[in-house]
py3Dmol code that shows the C-alpha trace and the ligand (Angstrom):
import py3Dmol

protein = """\
ATOM      1  CA  UNK A   1      -7.648  13.520  10.288  1.00  0.00           C
ATOM      2  CA  UNK A   2      -6.319  16.468   8.457  1.00  0.00           C
ATOM      3  CA  UNK A   3      -2.757  17.821   8.165  1.00  0.00           C
ATOM      4  CA  UNK A   4      -3.659  20.246  11.042  1.00  0.00           C
ATOM      5  CA  UNK A   5      -3.775  17.421  13.528  1.00  0.00           C
ATOM      6  CA  UNK A   6       0.081  17.063  13.245  1.00  0.00           C
ATOM      7  CA  UNK A   7       1.474  17.355  16.773  1.00  0.00           C
ATOM      8  CA  UNK A   8       4.630  18.647  18.438  1.00  0.00           C
ATOM      9  CA  UNK A   9       5.394  14.960  19.044  1.00  0.00           C
ATOM     10  CA  UNK A  10       5.208  14.197  15.232  1.00  0.00           C
ATOM     11  CA  UNK A  11       7.362  17.120  14.586  1.00  0.00           C
ATOM     12  CA  UNK A  12      10.010  16.015  17.110  1.00  0.00           C
ATOM     13  CA  UNK A  13      10.259  12.549  15.459  1.00  0.00           C
ATOM     14  CA  UNK A  14      10.601  14.010  12.064  1.00  0.00           C
ATOM     15  CA  UNK A  15      13.346  16.502  13.094  1.00  0.00           C
ATOM     16  CA  UNK A  16      15.296  14.216  15.274  1.00  0.00           C
ATOM     17  CA  UNK A  17      14.851  10.731  13.511  1.00  0.00           C
ATOM     18  CA  UNK A  18      13.379  11.020  10.044  1.00  0.00           C
ATOM     19  CA  UNK A  19      14.722  14.232   8.372  1.00  0.00           C
ATOM     20  CA  UNK A  20      17.980  12.739   7.761  1.00  0.00           C
ATOM     21  CA  UNK A  21      16.372   9.410   6.651  1.00  0.00           C
ATOM     22  CA  UNK A  22      13.935  10.335   4.012  1.00  0.00           C
ATOM     23  CA  UNK A  23      15.561  11.380   0.663  1.00  0.00           C
ATOM     24  CA  UNK A  24      14.777  14.508  -1.275  1.00  0.00           C
ATOM     25  CA  UNK A  25      12.324  12.829  -3.570  1.00  0.00           C
ATOM     26  CA  UNK A  26       9.459  10.435  -2.449  1.00  0.00           C
ATOM     27  CA  UNK A  27       7.408   8.287  -4.709  1.00  0.00           C
ATOM     28  CA  UNK A  28       4.464   6.975  -2.666  1.00  0.00           C
ATOM     29  CA  UNK A  29       3.397   3.746  -4.367  1.00  0.00           C
ATOM     30  CA  UNK A  30       0.335   3.020  -2.142  1.00  0.00           C
ATOM     31  CA  UNK A  31      -1.999   5.894  -1.408  1.00  0.00           C
ATOM     32  CA  UNK A  32      -5.756   6.432  -1.797  1.00  0.00           C
ATOM     33  CA  UNK A  33      -7.909   9.082  -3.393  1.00  0.00           C
ATOM     34  CA  UNK A  34     -11.307   9.183  -1.786  1.00  0.00           C
ATOM     35  CA  UNK A  35     -14.522  11.206  -2.310  1.00  0.00           C
ATOM     36  CA  UNK A  36     -17.477  10.542   0.027  1.00  0.00           C
ATOM     37  CA  UNK A  37     -19.807  11.563  -2.760  1.00  0.00           C
ATOM     38  CA  UNK A  38     -19.181   8.107  -4.397  1.00  0.00           C
ATOM     39  CA  UNK A  39     -20.539   6.162  -1.324  1.00  0.00           C
ATOM     40  CA  UNK A  40     -23.989   4.812  -1.012  1.00  0.00           C
ATOM     41  CA  UNK A  41     -25.977   5.064   2.115  1.00  0.00           C
ATOM     42  CA  UNK A  42     -25.115   3.274   5.407  1.00  0.00           C
ATOM     43  CA  UNK A  43     -21.886   1.618   4.292  1.00  0.00           C
ATOM     44  CA  UNK A  44     -20.213   1.606   7.828  1.00  0.00           C
ATOM     45  CA  UNK A  45     -16.770   2.847   7.679  1.00  0.00           C
ATOM     46  CA  UNK A  46     -16.188   6.658   7.317  1.00  0.00           C
ATOM     47  CA  UNK A  47     -13.325   7.936   4.983  1.00  0.00           C
ATOM     48  CA  UNK A  48     -11.790  11.312   4.714  1.00  0.00           C
ATOM     49  CA  UNK A  49     -12.306  13.331   1.622  1.00  0.00           C
ATOM     50  CA  UNK A  50      -8.896  13.026  -0.045  1.00  0.00           C
ATOM     51  CA  UNK A  51      -8.262  14.605  -3.541  1.00  0.00           C
ATOM     52  CA  UNK A  52      -4.852  15.012  -5.036  1.00  0.00           C
ATOM     53  CA  UNK A  53      -4.456  18.343  -3.532  1.00  0.00           C
ATOM     54  CA  UNK A  54      -5.212  16.820  -0.074  1.00  0.00           C
ATOM     55  CA  UNK A  55      -2.588  14.178  -0.655  1.00  0.00           C
ATOM     56  CA  UNK A  56      -0.002  16.782  -1.614  1.00  0.00           C
ATOM     57  CA  UNK A  57      -0.713  18.918   1.382  1.00  0.00           C
ATOM     58  CA  UNK A  58      -0.329  15.806   3.651  1.00  0.00           C
ATOM     59  CA  UNK A  59       2.942  14.952   1.887  1.00  0.00           C
ATOM     60  CA  UNK A  60       4.168  18.515   2.537  1.00  0.00           C
ATOM     61  CA  UNK A  61       3.416  18.166   6.260  1.00  0.00           C
ATOM     62  CA  UNK A  62       4.755  14.535   6.556  1.00  0.00           C
ATOM     63  CA  UNK A  63       7.977  15.008   4.553  1.00  0.00           C
ATOM     64  CA  UNK A  64       8.618  18.847   4.473  1.00  0.00           C
ATOM     65  CA  UNK A  65      10.467  20.009   1.378  1.00  0.00           C
ATOM     66  CA  UNK A  66      10.381  16.695  -0.436  1.00  0.00           C
ATOM     67  CA  UNK A  67       9.215  16.415  -4.003  1.00  0.00           C
ATOM     68  CA  UNK A  68       6.434  13.858  -3.832  1.00  0.00           C
ATOM     69  CA  UNK A  69       4.464  11.878  -6.408  1.00  0.00           C
ATOM     70  CA  UNK A  70       2.000   8.929  -6.112  1.00  0.00           C
ATOM     71  CA  UNK A  71       0.781   5.668  -7.320  1.00  0.00           C
ATOM     72  CA  UNK A  72      -2.860   6.339  -6.534  1.00  0.00           C
ATOM     73  CA  UNK A  73      -4.948   3.230  -5.902  1.00  0.00           C
ATOM     74  CA  UNK A  74      -8.732   3.206  -6.096  1.00  0.00           C
ATOM     75  CA  UNK A  75     -10.347   3.023  -2.727  1.00  0.00           C
ATOM     76  CA  UNK A  76     -12.037  -0.381  -2.143  1.00  0.00           C
ATOM     77  CA  UNK A  77     -14.929   0.626  -0.042  1.00  0.00           C
ATOM     78  CA  UNK A  78     -17.964  -1.520  -0.053  1.00  0.00           C
ATOM     79  CA  UNK A  79     -20.843   0.165  -1.888  1.00  0.00           C
ATOM     80  CA  UNK A  80     -18.639   2.566  -3.813  1.00  0.00           C
ATOM     81  CA  UNK A  81     -19.795   3.759  -7.203  1.00  0.00           C
ATOM     82  CA  UNK A  82     -16.870   2.228  -8.999  1.00  0.00           C
ATOM     83  CA  UNK A  83     -17.336   4.106 -12.335  1.00  0.00           C
ATOM     84  CA  UNK A  84     -17.679   7.461 -10.668  1.00  0.00           C
ATOM     85  CA  UNK A  85     -14.640   6.808  -8.374  1.00  0.00           C
ATOM     86  CA  UNK A  86     -12.426   5.899 -11.247  1.00  0.00           C
ATOM     87  CA  UNK A  87     -13.602   8.631 -13.421  1.00  0.00           C
ATOM     88  CA  UNK A  88     -12.696  11.087 -10.702  1.00  0.00           C
ATOM     89  CA  UNK A  89      -9.354   9.334 -10.301  1.00  0.00           C
ATOM     90  CA  UNK A  90      -8.640   9.956 -14.046  1.00  0.00           C
ATOM     91  CA  UNK A  91      -9.438  13.676 -13.678  1.00  0.00           C
ATOM     92  CA  UNK A  92      -7.418  14.121 -10.514  1.00  0.00           C
ATOM     93  CA  UNK A  93      -4.367  12.246 -11.442  1.00  0.00           C
ATOM     94  CA  UNK A  94      -4.062  13.993 -14.876  1.00  0.00           C
ATOM     95  CA  UNK A  95      -3.097  17.233 -12.692  1.00  0.00           C
ATOM     96  CA  UNK A  96       0.213  15.557 -12.069  1.00  0.00           C
ATOM     97  CA  UNK A  97       2.264  14.105 -15.015  1.00  0.00           C
ATOM     98  CA  UNK A  98       4.589  12.230 -12.583  1.00  0.00           C
ATOM     99  CA  UNK A  99       1.813  10.256 -10.702  1.00  0.00           C
ATOM    100  CA  UNK A 100       0.229   7.161 -11.882  1.00  0.00           C
ATOM    101  CA  UNK A 101      -2.968   5.282 -11.048  1.00  0.00           C
ATOM    102  CA  UNK A 102      -4.472   1.810 -10.572  1.00  0.00           C
ATOM    103  CA  UNK A 103      -8.033   1.277 -11.312  1.00  0.00           C
ATOM    104  CA  UNK A 104     -10.321   0.028  -8.852  1.00  0.00           C
ATOM    105  CA  UNK A 105     -11.861  -3.312  -9.997  1.00  0.00           C
ATOM    106  CA  UNK A 106     -14.527  -5.535  -8.518  1.00  0.00           C
ATOM    107  CA  UNK A 107     -15.496  -8.966  -9.954  1.00  0.00           C
ATOM    108  CA  UNK A 108     -18.560  -7.193 -11.318  1.00  0.00           C
ATOM    109  CA  UNK A 109     -16.533  -4.855 -13.591  1.00  0.00           C
ATOM    110  CA  UNK A 110     -16.767  -5.393 -17.323  1.00  0.00           C
ATOM    111  CA  UNK A 111     -13.423  -6.342 -18.949  1.00  0.00           C
ATOM    112  CA  UNK A 112     -14.026  -4.152 -21.870  1.00  0.00           C
ATOM    113  CA  UNK A 113     -14.566  -1.131 -19.477  1.00  0.00           C
ATOM    114  CA  UNK A 114     -11.362  -1.890 -17.786  1.00  0.00           C
ATOM    115  CA  UNK A 115      -9.507  -2.255 -21.120  1.00  0.00           C
ATOM    116  CA  UNK A 116     -11.032   1.157 -22.301  1.00  0.00           C
ATOM    117  CA  UNK A 117      -9.812   2.874 -19.082  1.00  0.00           C
ATOM    118  CA  UNK A 118      -6.343   1.302 -19.256  1.00  0.00           C
ATOM    119  CA  UNK A 119      -5.765   2.164 -22.919  1.00  0.00           C
ATOM    120  CA  UNK A 120      -7.601   5.417 -23.131  1.00  0.00           C
ATOM    121  CA  UNK A 121      -7.283   7.034 -19.691  1.00  0.00           C
ATOM    122  CA  UNK A 122      -3.776   5.730 -18.706  1.00  0.00           C
ATOM    123  CA  UNK A 123      -4.444   3.345 -15.721  1.00  0.00           C
ATOM    124  CA  UNK A 124      -1.263   1.331 -15.430  1.00  0.00           C
ATOM    125  CA  UNK A 125      -2.707  -1.311 -13.189  1.00  0.00           C
ATOM    126  CA  UNK A 126      -5.556  -2.677 -11.222  1.00  0.00           C
ATOM    127  CA  UNK A 127      -6.682  -2.394  -7.499  1.00  0.00           C
ATOM    128  CA  UNK A 128      -8.773  -5.457  -6.525  1.00  0.00           C
ATOM    129  CA  UNK A 129      -9.724  -6.089  -3.055  1.00  0.00           C
ATOM    130  CA  UNK A 130     -10.769  -9.050  -0.936  1.00  0.00           C
ATOM    131  CA  UNK A 131     -13.804  -7.165   0.457  1.00  0.00           C
ATOM    132  CA  UNK A 132     -15.340  -7.790  -3.051  1.00  0.00           C
ATOM    133  CA  UNK A 133     -14.864 -11.540  -2.970  1.00  0.00           C
ATOM    134  CA  UNK A 134     -17.640 -13.463  -4.884  1.00  0.00           C
ATOM    135  CA  UNK A 135     -17.471 -15.998  -2.108  1.00  0.00           C
ATOM    136  CA  UNK A 136     -18.539 -13.367   0.495  1.00  0.00           C
ATOM    137  CA  UNK A 137     -15.664 -14.500   2.713  1.00  0.00           C
ATOM    138  CA  UNK A 138     -13.433 -11.458   3.089  1.00  0.00           C
ATOM    139  CA  UNK A 139     -10.884 -13.143   5.301  1.00  0.00           C
ATOM    140  CA  UNK A 140     -10.398 -16.447   3.585  1.00  0.00           C
ATOM    141  CA  UNK A 141     -10.732 -15.818  -0.158  1.00  0.00           C
ATOM    142  CA  UNK A 142      -8.262 -16.685  -2.869  1.00  0.00           C
ATOM    143  CA  UNK A 143      -6.912 -14.375  -5.462  1.00  0.00           C
ATOM    144  CA  UNK A 144      -9.218 -15.318  -8.385  1.00  0.00           C
ATOM    145  CA  UNK A 145     -12.223 -15.031  -6.054  1.00  0.00           C
ATOM    146  CA  UNK A 146     -11.819 -11.245  -6.058  1.00  0.00           C
ATOM    147  CA  UNK A 147      -9.738 -10.897  -9.180  1.00  0.00           C
ATOM    148  CA  UNK A 148     -11.413 -13.102 -11.763  1.00  0.00           C
ATOM    149  CA  UNK A 149      -9.384 -14.982 -14.360  1.00  0.00           C
ATOM    150  CA  UNK A 150     -10.993 -12.889 -17.249  1.00  0.00           C
ATOM    151  CA  UNK A 151      -9.493  -9.738 -15.495  1.00  0.00           C
ATOM    152  CA  UNK A 152      -6.197 -11.314 -15.009  1.00  0.00           C
ATOM    153  CA  UNK A 153      -6.153 -12.412 -18.653  1.00  0.00           C
ATOM    154  CA  UNK A 154      -6.625  -8.723 -19.528  1.00  0.00           C
ATOM    155  CA  UNK A 155      -3.947  -7.704 -17.278  1.00  0.00           C
ATOM    156  CA  UNK A 156      -1.619 -10.279 -18.704  1.00  0.00           C
ATOM    157  CA  UNK A 157      -2.404  -9.136 -22.344  1.00  0.00           C
ATOM    158  CA  UNK A 158      -1.749  -5.559 -21.585  1.00  0.00           C
ATOM    159  CA  UNK A 159       1.194  -6.020 -19.139  1.00  0.00           C
ATOM    160  CA  UNK A 160      -0.699  -4.196 -16.142  1.00  0.00           C
ATOM    161  CA  UNK A 161       0.418  -3.896 -12.508  1.00  0.00           C
ATOM    162  CA  UNK A 162      -1.813  -5.399  -9.929  1.00  0.00           C
ATOM    163  CA  UNK A 163      -1.559  -4.089  -6.274  1.00  0.00           C
ATOM    164  CA  UNK A 164      -2.556  -7.192  -4.337  1.00  0.00           C
ATOM    165  CA  UNK A 165      -3.498  -7.001  -0.634  1.00  0.00           C
ATOM    166  CA  UNK A 166      -3.461 -10.869  -0.097  1.00  0.00           C
ATOM    167  CA  UNK A 167      -6.378 -12.330   1.733  1.00  0.00           C
ATOM    168  CA  UNK A 168      -6.333 -15.554   4.001  1.00  0.00           C
ATOM    169  CA  UNK A 169      -5.298 -15.928   7.632  1.00  0.00           C
ATOM    170  CA  UNK A 170      -1.731 -16.380   6.979  1.00  0.00           C
ATOM    171  CA  UNK A 171      -1.311 -13.899   4.029  1.00  0.00           C
ATOM    172  CA  UNK A 172       1.896 -14.568   2.063  1.00  0.00           C
ATOM    173  CA  UNK A 173       2.562 -17.585   4.108  1.00  0.00           C
ATOM    174  CA  UNK A 174      -0.630 -19.291   3.061  1.00  0.00           C
ATOM    175  CA  UNK A 175      -0.023 -22.384   0.807  1.00  0.00           C
ATOM    176  CA  UNK A 176      -2.855 -21.551  -1.750  1.00  0.00           C
ATOM    177  CA  UNK A 177      -1.618 -17.984  -2.017  1.00  0.00           C
ATOM    178  CA  UNK A 178       1.926 -19.140  -2.604  1.00  0.00           C
ATOM    179  CA  UNK A 179       0.788 -21.824  -5.194  1.00  0.00           C
ATOM    180  CA  UNK A 180      -1.397 -19.249  -7.018  1.00  0.00           C
ATOM    181  CA  UNK A 181       1.262 -16.589  -7.132  1.00  0.00           C
ATOM    182  CA  UNK A 182       3.763 -19.232  -8.340  1.00  0.00           C
ATOM    183  CA  UNK A 183       1.375 -20.434 -10.973  1.00  0.00           C
ATOM    184  CA  UNK A 184       0.436 -16.992 -12.185  1.00  0.00           C
ATOM    185  CA  UNK A 185       3.930 -15.484 -12.268  1.00  0.00           C
ATOM    186  CA  UNK A 186       5.737 -18.374 -13.873  1.00  0.00           C
ATOM    187  CA  UNK A 187       3.073 -19.944 -16.084  1.00  0.00           C
ATOM    188  CA  UNK A 188      -0.398 -18.570 -16.518  1.00  0.00           C
ATOM    189  CA  UNK A 189       0.053 -14.721 -16.416  1.00  0.00           C
ATOM    190  CA  UNK A 190       3.694 -13.949 -16.957  1.00  0.00           C
ATOM    191  CA  UNK A 191       3.130 -10.389 -18.045  1.00  0.00           C
ATOM    192  CA  UNK A 192       1.235  -9.397 -14.852  1.00  0.00           C
ATOM    193  CA  UNK A 193       3.466  -7.243 -12.480  1.00  0.00           C
ATOM    194  CA  UNK A 194       2.401  -7.844  -8.870  1.00  0.00           C
ATOM    195  CA  UNK A 195       2.838  -5.366  -6.081  1.00  0.00           C
ATOM    196  CA  UNK A 196       2.321  -7.329  -2.888  1.00  0.00           C
ATOM    197  CA  UNK A 197       0.917  -4.665  -0.465  1.00  0.00           C
ATOM    198  CA  UNK A 198       1.947  -4.241   3.058  1.00  0.00           C
ATOM    199  CA  UNK A 199       5.265  -6.333   2.826  1.00  0.00           C
ATOM    200  CA  UNK A 200       3.096  -9.056   1.193  1.00  0.00           C
ATOM    201  CA  UNK A 201       0.600  -8.512   3.896  1.00  0.00           C
ATOM    202  CA  UNK A 202       3.047  -9.286   6.564  1.00  0.00           C
ATOM    203  CA  UNK A 203       2.181  -7.036   9.566  1.00  0.00           C
ATOM    204  CA  UNK A 204       3.989  -9.322  11.983  1.00  0.00           C
ATOM    205  CA  UNK A 205       7.362 -11.170  11.825  1.00  0.00           C
ATOM    206  CA  UNK A 206       5.851 -14.458  10.698  1.00  0.00           C
ATOM    207  CA  UNK A 207       4.259 -14.536   7.231  1.00  0.00           C
ATOM    208  CA  UNK A 208       7.173 -12.959   5.402  1.00  0.00           C
ATOM    209  CA  UNK A 209       9.779 -15.108   7.221  1.00  0.00           C
ATOM    210  CA  UNK A 210       7.756 -18.219   6.140  1.00  0.00           C
ATOM    211  CA  UNK A 211       7.450 -17.129   2.438  1.00  0.00           C
ATOM    212  CA  UNK A 212      10.522 -15.078   1.460  1.00  0.00           C
ATOM    213  CA  UNK A 213      12.584 -17.917   0.170  1.00  0.00           C
ATOM    214  CA  UNK A 214       9.738 -18.834  -2.375  1.00  0.00           C
ATOM    215  CA  UNK A 215       8.668 -15.151  -3.076  1.00  0.00           C
ATOM    216  CA  UNK A 216      12.238 -14.239  -3.817  1.00  0.00           C
ATOM    217  CA  UNK A 217      12.469 -16.858  -6.563  1.00  0.00           C
ATOM    218  CA  UNK A 218       9.253 -15.602  -8.280  1.00  0.00           C
ATOM    219  CA  UNK A 219       9.514 -13.230 -11.271  1.00  0.00           C
ATOM    220  CA  UNK A 220       7.436 -10.014 -11.493  1.00  0.00           C
ATOM    221  CA  UNK A 221       6.896  -9.723  -7.709  1.00  0.00           C
ATOM    222  CA  UNK A 222       7.355  -6.365  -6.051  1.00  0.00           C
ATOM    223  CA  UNK A 223       6.253  -5.252  -2.482  1.00  0.00           C
ATOM    224  CA  UNK A 224       5.037  -2.055  -1.068  1.00  0.00           C
ATOM    225  CA  UNK A 225       6.000  -1.278   2.425  1.00  0.00           C
ATOM    226  CA  UNK A 226       2.907   0.624   3.381  1.00  0.00           C
ATOM    227  CA  UNK A 227       1.232   0.523   6.812  1.00  0.00           C
ATOM    228  CA  UNK A 228       3.555  -1.985   8.375  1.00  0.00           C
ATOM    229  CA  UNK A 229       4.810  -0.458  11.533  1.00  0.00           C
ATOM    230  CA  UNK A 230       6.601  -3.675  13.205  1.00  0.00           C
ATOM    231  CA  UNK A 231      10.443  -3.493  12.349  1.00  0.00           C
ATOM    232  CA  UNK A 232      10.735  -7.194  11.892  1.00  0.00           C
ATOM    233  CA  UNK A 233       9.204  -7.645   8.541  1.00  0.00           C
ATOM    234  CA  UNK A 234      11.248  -4.878   7.114  1.00  0.00           C
ATOM    235  CA  UNK A 235      14.353  -6.665   8.553  1.00  0.00           C
ATOM    236  CA  UNK A 236      13.456  -9.905   6.708  1.00  0.00           C
ATOM    237  CA  UNK A 237      12.667  -8.069   3.463  1.00  0.00           C
ATOM    238  CA  UNK A 238      15.626  -5.759   3.465  1.00  0.00           C
ATOM    239  CA  UNK A 239      18.139  -8.532   4.272  1.00  0.00           C
ATOM    240  CA  UNK A 240      16.633 -11.342   2.130  1.00  0.00           C
ATOM    241  CA  UNK A 241      14.839  -9.642  -0.919  1.00  0.00           C
ATOM    242  CA  UNK A 242      16.359  -7.796  -3.840  1.00  0.00           C
ATOM    243  CA  UNK A 243      15.930  -4.334  -2.669  1.00  0.00           C
ATOM    244  CA  UNK A 244      15.095  -3.199  -6.307  1.00  0.00           C
ATOM    245  CA  UNK A 245      11.853  -4.899  -5.710  1.00  0.00           C
ATOM    246  CA  UNK A 246      10.757  -2.672  -2.766  1.00  0.00           C
ATOM    247  CA  UNK A 247       8.648   0.410  -3.077  1.00  0.00           C
ATOM    248  CA  UNK A 248       7.885   2.833  -0.391  1.00  0.00           C
ATOM    249  CA  UNK A 249       4.109   3.566   0.179  1.00  0.00           C
ATOM    250  CA  UNK A 250       2.080   5.137   2.868  1.00  0.00           C
ATOM    251  CA  UNK A 251      -1.374   3.821   2.577  1.00  0.00           C
ATOM    252  CA  UNK A 252      -2.620   7.359   3.489  1.00  0.00           C
ATOM    253  CA  UNK A 253      -4.703   9.042   4.321  1.00  0.00           C
ATOM    254  CA  UNK A 254      -7.064   6.998   6.587  1.00  0.00           C
ATOM    255  CA  UNK A 255      -4.959   3.872   7.102  1.00  0.00           C
ATOM    256  CA  UNK A 256      -1.806   5.454   8.486  1.00  0.00           C
ATOM    257  CA  UNK A 257      -2.354   9.225   9.157  1.00  0.00           C
ATOM    258  CA  UNK A 258      -3.703   8.745  12.638  1.00  0.00           C
ATOM    259  CA  UNK A 259      -1.833   8.617  16.012  1.00  0.00           C
ATOM    260  CA  UNK A 260      -1.172   4.846  16.728  1.00  0.00           C
ATOM    261  CA  UNK A 261       0.127   1.956  14.797  1.00  0.00           C
ATOM    262  CA  UNK A 262      -0.451  -1.754  13.722  1.00  0.00           C
ATOM    263  CA  UNK A 263       0.423  -3.563  16.699  1.00  0.00           C
ATOM    264  CA  UNK A 264       1.785  -7.169  16.464  1.00  0.00           C
ATOM    265  CA  UNK A 265       0.280  -9.651  18.964  1.00  0.00           C
ATOM    266  CA  UNK A 266       2.119 -12.891  18.377  1.00  0.00           C
ATOM    267  CA  UNK A 267       1.133 -13.790  14.728  1.00  0.00           C
ATOM    268  CA  UNK A 268      -1.944 -11.649  15.003  1.00  0.00           C
ATOM    269  CA  UNK A 269      -2.136  -7.845  14.408  1.00  0.00           C
ATOM    270  CA  UNK A 270      -4.512  -5.055  15.029  1.00  0.00           C
ATOM    271  CA  UNK A 271      -4.678  -1.486  14.284  1.00  0.00           C
ATOM    272  CA  UNK A 272      -4.499   0.743  17.410  1.00  0.00           C
ATOM    273  CA  UNK A 273      -5.753   4.211  16.910  1.00  0.00           C
ATOM    274  CA  UNK A 274      -4.932   5.899  20.230  1.00  0.00           C
ATOM    275  CA  UNK A 275      -7.747   8.434  19.925  1.00  0.00           C
ATOM    276  CA  UNK A 276     -10.212   5.741  20.445  1.00  0.00           C
ATOM    277  CA  UNK A 277      -8.828   4.727  23.863  1.00  0.00           C
ATOM    278  CA  UNK A 278      -8.382   6.430  27.203  1.00  0.00           C
ATOM    279  CA  UNK A 279      -4.722   5.581  27.369  1.00  0.00           C
ATOM    280  CA  UNK A 280      -2.595   6.689  30.165  1.00  0.00           C
ATOM    281  CA  UNK A 281       1.269   7.224  30.016  1.00  0.00           C
ATOM    282  CA  UNK A 282       2.433   7.169  33.745  1.00  0.00           C
ATOM    283  CA  UNK A 283       5.968   6.211  32.876  1.00  0.00           C
ATOM    284  CA  UNK A 284       6.942   8.469  30.006  1.00  0.00           C
ATOM    285  CA  UNK A 285       6.486  11.904  28.645  1.00  0.00           C
ATOM    286  CA  UNK A 286       6.419  10.917  25.100  1.00  0.00           C
ATOM    287  CA  UNK A 287       3.117  10.751  23.276  1.00  0.00           C
ATOM    288  CA  UNK A 288       1.718   8.682  20.407  1.00  0.00           C
ATOM    289  CA  UNK A 289       2.940   9.686  16.849  1.00  0.00           C
ATOM    290  CA  UNK A 290       1.457   9.135  13.417  1.00  0.00           C
ATOM    291  CA  UNK A 291       1.442   5.517  12.298  1.00  0.00           C
ATOM    292  CA  UNK A 292       3.189   6.601   9.093  1.00  0.00           C
ATOM    293  CA  UNK A 293       5.975   7.782  11.224  1.00  0.00           C
ATOM    294  CA  UNK A 294       5.963   4.452  13.175  1.00  0.00           C
ATOM    295  CA  UNK A 295       6.477   2.846   9.642  1.00  0.00           C
ATOM    296  CA  UNK A 296       9.282   5.105   8.837  1.00  0.00           C
ATOM    297  CA  UNK A 297      11.105   4.586  12.102  1.00  0.00           C
ATOM    298  CA  UNK A 298      10.878   0.870  11.544  1.00  0.00           C
ATOM    299  CA  UNK A 299      12.127   1.200   8.163  1.00  0.00           C
ATOM    300  CA  UNK A 300      15.137   3.147   9.313  1.00  0.00           C
ATOM    301  CA  UNK A 301      16.014   0.885  11.999  1.00  0.00           C
ATOM    302  CA  UNK A 302      15.651  -2.152   9.751  1.00  0.00           C
ATOM    303  CA  UNK A 303      17.762  -0.267   7.038  1.00  0.00           C
ATOM    304  CA  UNK A 304      20.540  -0.012   9.796  1.00  0.00           C
ATOM    305  CA  UNK A 305      20.373  -3.566  10.701  1.00  0.00           C
ATOM    306  CA  UNK A 306      20.363  -4.820   7.118  1.00  0.00           C
ATOM    307  CA  UNK A 307      23.230  -2.424   6.415  1.00  0.00           C
ATOM    308  CA  UNK A 308      21.436  -0.805   3.426  1.00  0.00           C
ATOM    309  CA  UNK A 309      23.329   1.959   1.588  1.00  0.00           C
ATOM    310  CA  UNK A 310      22.163   5.462   0.987  1.00  0.00           C
ATOM    311  CA  UNK A 311      21.656   4.379  -2.581  1.00  0.00           C
ATOM    312  CA  UNK A 312      19.492   1.482  -1.559  1.00  0.00           C
ATOM    313  CA  UNK A 313      17.263   3.878   0.455  1.00  0.00           C
ATOM    314  CA  UNK A 314      16.902   6.258  -2.473  1.00  0.00           C
ATOM    315  CA  UNK A 315      15.940   3.210  -4.641  1.00  0.00           C
ATOM    316  CA  UNK A 316      13.203   2.260  -2.198  1.00  0.00           C
ATOM    317  CA  UNK A 317      11.779   5.845  -1.831  1.00  0.00           C
ATOM    318  CA  UNK A 318      12.121   6.901  -5.473  1.00  0.00           C
ATOM    319  CA  UNK A 319      14.061   5.137  -8.183  1.00  0.00           C
ATOM    320  CA  UNK A 320      12.544   1.589  -8.024  1.00  0.00           C
ATOM    321  CA  UNK A 321       9.151   2.789  -8.408  1.00  0.00           C
ATOM    322  CA  UNK A 322       9.742   5.705 -10.897  1.00  0.00           C
ATOM    323  CA  UNK A 323      11.868   3.523 -13.158  1.00  0.00           C
ATOM    324  CA  UNK A 324       9.334   0.667 -12.984  1.00  0.00           C
ATOM    325  CA  UNK A 325       6.045   2.626 -13.114  1.00  0.00           C
ATOM    326  CA  UNK A 326       6.847   5.438 -15.677  1.00  0.00           C
TER     327      UNK A 326
END
"""
ligand_1 = """\
1
ZN
Zn -4.442 0.790 0.936
"""
view = py3Dmol.view(width=600, height=400)
view.addModel(protein, "pdb")
view.setStyle({"model": 0}, {"cartoon": {"style": "trace"}})
view.addModel(ligand_1, "xyz")
view.setStyle({"model": 1}, {"stick": {}})
view.zoomTo()
view.show()
């Protein structure tokens, strides 16, 4: 996908629905830089080349006229050259004094290298990922299995952020995850600031409804709203969480700048990229729109239902992240 694949249907949704909803300034707290040169051979998934300039040109296409800055996350691709990727991120993000970055970390990373990158090069946080779990089980791993305790100790010492895409079948509703987060935030690592990605990995109504009463009571928990396209998790978060703990994020480029969405199927979900299917639309004239616009539409409708104010919405898109991360 490139910004040129934006269609007239996308434009219609922007003009009729989103133009009035998205504030003048956007801080995207979940987006990825990616350079295919950092990949080894035969690693499966293909990713778009996305440097900072690409992210800005996408932002101008998606949110025309808005000032946009980013919390850039390392891209957790299996087989990636972690050092080369992080060095390139340093060079890219240095071009924008109002953007920030989280360092890609795997359990194989040396703690002193991470410390050096944070202290010298300005990484404000870490981006671990379940695909690097030492157990080899990417679906059912616990936090410490892909973010080792020695790295959490460092993050605690330096007061770093951690963007955490929770693993395990039930995501934030999983009892191990909830116990681990409670232990880490209240006792073991009180200085780590957690951003629970994708509405605490709640792509359906269910996990966040189960977990919200416990997450809400934990200190140092924030959420990014990226890639969730179902309206229901937003209704729960907007009506039950402190809206100061919510950060807008897009998860661009490859995870949401496609025509489709993340479809909830009961308590399961699946990404649906409409370009991969021969879908027919016999009953309607409309056509698929970008998943990031599906997300924004759901955020807008949930904000109406939860009766958020214009101030709350500006907080979510800009002030919460810029005040917390700068
Ligand atoms: Zn992501």
